[in-house]
Phi, psi and omega in degrees: 000126178263128176236149177284131180282347184251051177282145175287162178309318181293317179296321178293319176297319180294317179295319178296320176299314181296323177295316178298313178298319178298319179293319180295318179299313180299316179296318183295316178296323180293318181294318180295319179297318177298319180296315181296320179296323177294318177298316179299316182293324181290322180286329177293320179295322182292323184286331180285331186283000000 
């Protein structure tokens, strides 16, 4: 990622906020995918029994 080293304080704060939100979204999506996989695995086990 190329960033300008001479960002104004407002631009720097906005960039940091965007980075935090992007990281939070990525973690949330990973957690939701894991939950969905666990639900799918649970329902497959129930149908086999």
